[in-house]
N, C-alpha and C positions, 0 to 999 in steps of 0.2 A: 504494499499500499504505500503511495507517496505522500508523504506530509506536505511538500511544497517545492518549490522552485524559485530560482533567481530570475528577476526580469532584467532588462538591459538597462534599466534606471538603478538596479542595485538593491531594490527593495523585497521583501519576500511576499510571494504570492501564495496564500493558503489555499490547498484544493478543496474542494467540498468533503470528500471524506474524512479531512482531519477537523473540518469544521461539525461535523456530525459527531464527532466523538470528544469533542471538547466542550460540547453545548449539553444542557440537561434541562429538562421540563421537572421541576419541583414546587409543589403546591401552588400551581398556577403560574410560577415565575420562571422564565427563561435564562438560564445561569450558564455564562460562556466563560471558561478559563482562557485568558489572552496570553499570559505569559504566568509560568511558575518556575519557582526556584527552590530546592530544599536546602535547608542548613547543614553544613557539614558538620558544625559542633552537636546541635542539637536536631537529630534526625526526624524529631516531630513537628519542627516548625518548619512553614512553608511562606516564601513572601510569594503572592500572587496577584496579578492584576486581572480583575474581571469584569465582565459587563452583566448587568441584573436588569432585564428586561429593555435592552439597547441602552441603557445608562452605564458610561464607563465609572469604575471607580479606581481611585490611584492605587499603586501598588501598596499593598498592606500585608500586615504578619499574621499567619493563621497558626494557633498552638493546638496542634490535634492531640495532645495529652490530655488537655484541659478543656476542649473543645471551643476555644474563643476566638474571635476575631479582634485583633491589637490594632487600631488606627494611629496614626502618628500623631494625632490630638491627644492620646493617652487613656482614652475610653477604653472599657472593657466591654465586648459586646459578647454574650453567651450564643450558643449553638440555637437555643430556642427561639431568639429574636433575629436568627439571620439565616436562611436556608443555606445562603453560600458556604457557610463554615462545614456544612455535611459534604458539600459537592467538593469541596478543596481537600477534606480530611480522609474520602474514601480511598485515596491514594496511599494514605498513612495506614489504613485497616488492611489494604492488601499485604503491603510491607509486613506488618505484625503477624498474618496470618502466616506467611512464608517463613517467618522466624520461629515459628512455634514447633517444639520437639515432635517428633513423628509417633503417634500411638504404638504400645506394645501391641504385637499379635496376640489375638483372641487363643486363650488356654494356656499363655506361657505363665 
């Protein structure tokens, strides 16, 4: 699946396949991840730039361990007040599932 290609002007053009993967419909809101970067030091934290219902948000910190959105103005927004936290943090949950030990075989 091609994620995008560079145009002659040097800008990245995103293919429709990537757009479908990066957007989700949650509780009547269309939430799209435009850019996301995981923290190297705290793997449960992401910096992400999103659009919610077409309105672009600035780059913000998402703490997926505590399920919070932390805008630069210092406010703390919990997941139940913002559906975007769950969209960003689904990446974290998938990573956590991969880190779980394998279950022992039945009968051992």
